[in-house]
C-alpha positions as CSV (number, residue, x, y, z in Angstrom):
1,M,117.0,95.6,110.7
2,G,117.9,98.9,111.5
3,R,117.7,102.5,109.7
4,D,121.7,101.9,108.4
5,E,120.4,98.7,106.7
6,R,117.3,100.7,105.0
7,Y,118.5,99.6,101.4
8,A,120.3,96.6,101.6
9,R,118.4,93.8,99.5
10,Q,118.8,96.9,96.8
11,L,122.1,98.1,97.2
12,A,122.9,93.7,96.3
13,V,121.8,94.6,92.8
14,W,123.1,97.8,91.9
15,G,125.4,98.3,94.1
16,T,127.0,101.2,96.6
17,E,127.9,104.2,94.0
18,K,124.3,103.9,91.9
19,Q,122.7,104.5,95.0
20,A,124.8,107.3,95.8
21,Q,124.0,108.9,92.7
22,L,120.1,108.5,93.6
23,A,120.9,109.9,97.0
24,A,122.7,112.9,95.3
25,G,119.7,113.3,92.9
26,T,116.7,116.0,92.6
27,V,113.0,114.4,90.6
28,L,111.0,116.8,89.6
29,V,107.3,114.7,89.6
30,A,105.1,116.7,88.0
31,G,101.4,115.7,89.0
32,V,100.8,113.1,91.8
33,G,97.3,111.7,90.3
34,G,97.7,107.8,89.3
35,L,101.0,107.9,87.9
36,G,103.2,111.0,90.0
37,A,101.5,109.0,93.2
38,T,103.4,105.6,92.4
39,V,106.2,107.3,90.7
40,G,106.8,109.6,94.1
41,Q,107.2,106.4,96.8
42,L,109.0,104.4,94.4
43,L,111.2,107.3,94.2
44,A,111.7,107.7,98.2
45,R,111.7,104.0,98.8
46,A,114.6,103.6,96.7
47,G,116.4,107.0,98.3
48,V,115.8,109.8,95.5
49,G,117.7,112.2,97.6
50,R,115.3,115.2,96.8
51,L,111.7,115.0,95.5
52,I,109.9,117.8,94.4
53,I,106.3,116.9,94.0
54,V,104.0,119.5,91.5
55,D,100.5,119.6,91.6
56,D,97.6,122.2,92.4
57,G,94.4,119.7,92.6
58,T,92.9,117.7,95.5
59,V,92.1,114.7,96.2
60,A,88.4,113.5,94.8
61,W,86.7,110.3,95.2
62,P,87.3,109.2,92.0
63,D,91.2,109.2,92.5
64,L,90.9,106.6,95.2
65,N,91.3,103.6,92.5
66,R,94.6,104.0,91.4
67,Q,96.1,107.1,92.9
68,L,98.3,105.3,96.0
69,L,99.1,107.8,98.2
70,Y,94.9,108.6,99.1
71,D,92.7,107.5,101.3
72,E,89.2,108.3,102.4
73,W,90.4,110.8,104.8
74,D,92.0,113.0,102.5
75,I,89.3,113.9,100.3
76,G,89.2,117.8,99.2
77,R,92.9,117.7,100.4
78,Q,95.7,119.3,98.7
79,K,97.5,116.4,96.6
80,A,100.9,117.9,96.7
81,L,100.7,118.5,100.9
82,V,99.0,115.4,101.4
83,A,101.9,114.0,99.0
84,A,104.2,115.2,100.9
85,E,103.7,113.8,104.1
86,R,103.5,110.3,103.1
87,L,105.9,110.4,101.5
88,S,108.6,112.1,104.3
89,E,106.4,109.1,106.8
90,V,108.3,106.7,104.0
91,N,111.8,108.2,104.0
92,A,112.0,110.9,106.6
93,A,115.9,111.6,105.4
94,L,114.9,112.4,101.8
95,E,114.4,116.1,100.9
96,I,110.1,116.3,100.1
97,I,109.4,119.9,98.3
98,P,105.8,120.4,97.8
99,L,103.9,122.7,94.8
100,D,100.5,123.3,94.8
101,R,100.8,124.8,91.6
102,R,99.7,124.6,87.9
103,I,101.7,123.4,85.3
104,D,101.1,125.9,82.4
105,D,103.2,129.0,80.4
106,E,104.0,131.1,83.4
107,F,105.6,127.6,85.8
108,V,108.6,128.0,86.2
109,M,111.3,124.9,86.8
110,P,113.0,125.1,90.4
111,P,116.8,125.3,89.9
112,G,118.8,122.1,90.3
113,V,116.4,119.8,88.9
114,D,118.5,116.9,87.6
115,C,115.5,114.8,86.1
116,V,111.4,115.5,85.0
117,A,109.2,112.7,86.4
118,D,106.2,113.7,83.9
119,C,102.8,112.1,85.1
120,L,100.4,114.9,83.9
121,D,96.9,114.3,81.9
122,T,96.8,117.1,79.1
123,F,99.0,118.3,77.1
124,A,98.8,121.5,77.1
125,S,100.5,120.9,81.1
126,R,103.5,118.3,78.8
127,F,104.2,120.9,76.7
128,A,105.1,123.8,79.3
129,L,106.8,121.6,81.2
130,Y,109.0,120.6,78.4
131,R,109.6,124.5,77.6
132,Q,110.4,124.9,80.9
133,T,113.3,122.1,81.3
134,P,116.6,122.9,81.5
135,A,118.8,122.0,78.0
136,G,120.3,118.6,79.1
137,K,118.2,117.7,81.8
138,F,116.3,114.4,81.4
139,Y,112.4,114.1,80.6
140,V,110.5,110.7,81.4
141,H,107.1,111.4,79.7
142,G,104.4,108.3,80.9
143,G,100.8,107.7,80.2
144,I,98.4,105.9,80.0
145,Q,94.4,105.7,78.9
146,G,92.6,102.5,79.3
147,E,94.1,99.6,79.4
148,H,97.3,101.4,77.0
149,G,100.8,102.6,78.4
150,Q,103.9,104.0,77.2
151,V,106.9,105.4,79.2
152,L,108.7,108.1,76.7
153,T,112.5,109.4,77.9
154,L,113.8,112.6,76.5
155,R,116.8,115.0,76.8
156,T,116.4,118.4,75.9
157,G,117.9,120.4,73.8
158,A,119.1,116.4,71.6
159,S,116.2,115.0,72.3
160,Q,113.0,115.8,69.4
161,P,111.0,118.4,71.5
162,L,108.0,116.4,73.1
163,E,105.4,119.3,71.2
164,A,106.8,117.5,67.6
165,I,105.9,114.6,69.2
166,F,102.6,114.6,69.8
167,A,101.8,117.1,67.0
168,G,98.2,116.5,65.9
169,A,97.2,114.6,68.5
170,R,94.2,115.5,70.5
171,Q,92.9,115.7,74.5
172,P,89.8,113.0,75.6
173,E,87.3,114.8,76.0
174,G,86.1,114.1,79.7
175,A,87.6,111.9,82.7
176,I,90.9,109.6,81.3
177,P,89.3,105.4,81.7
178,V,92.4,104.2,84.1
179,T,92.0,100.6,86.2
180,P,93.6,100.3,89.6
181,D,96.1,98.5,88.0
182,G,97.9,100.6,84.9
183,P,98.5,103.1,86.1
184,A,101.0,100.9,88.6
185,V,102.3,98.8,86.1
186,I,103.7,102.7,83.9
187,A,104.6,104.2,87.1
188,G,107.1,100.8,87.9
189,I,108.3,101.1,84.3
190,M,108.7,104.9,84.6
191,S,110.4,104.6,88.2
192,R,113.5,102.5,86.9
193,E,113.8,104.9,84.0
194,L,114.6,107.3,86.5
195,F,117.3,105.0,88.0
196,G,118.5,105.1,85.1
197,C,119.0,109.2,83.5
198,L,120.5,109.6,87.5
199,W,122.8,106.7,86.7
200,G,123.3,108.4,83.1
201,S,122.2,105.5,81.6
202,P,118.4,105.8,80.8
203,T,117.1,101.9,78.7
204,L,114.2,104.7,76.5
205,L,116.0,107.2,75.6
206,D,114.3,109.0,71.7
207,R,112.1,105.3,71.9
208,F,108.7,105.2,73.4
209,L,108.0,101.7,75.5
210,V,103.9,101.0,74.0
211,V,102.8,98.3,76.9
212,E,99.2,97.0,76.4
213,L,98.3,95.8,79.6
214,A,95.1,93.4,78.2
215,G,97.4,91.3,76.3
216,F,100.5,91.7,78.2
217,H,102.1,93.1,74.9
218,C,104.7,95.3,74.6
219,S,106.7,97.1,71.4
220,F,108.9,99.6,71.1
221,L,109.3,102.9,68.5
222,E,111.8,105.4,68.2
223,V,111.5,108.8,67.1
């Protein structure tokens, strides 16, 4: 099969119009750890036209149980740069912009972003990212801790602010426990929701999908 047939299997599912919308889209992936490494790869494989990858971390040994873009020889390298290299190998036709940058109150959202994938692991960075997301854009939040995961989509300026939804939530102390399979499950759901956002029809707008991995149980919570 040649390059022209790259998307043949997914075109059979969602058609050429939706594929064109993906190709015209720009997604900012905030954090390329357990969630973001897989989200970025799925978006690249799907043919999302432009990915902006933001992370100021370096690859460490505890990352390798779940962060699927990295291998042992990447230890000590900057995650954003390694992720950009690997995603370019996955799909050379895409524009991939790595930003080795911390997301805090000084972070400035790059222009042209259509939707944001929140794959971060601290409330402070999440809140800063949400405040920088332009009004009217979709913001897909994902989180995982142990065997519990969640996905939520908000539309800035119309939905409740992220900080209001998580008011009173406490940041876990120390390293967040996580298994190899959990981020892959939640990242897959996030990616499908990001496709929906680029198509203008998200499924989880203003509602949490809560996933209990141990018992394969899902529930919804309206916000």
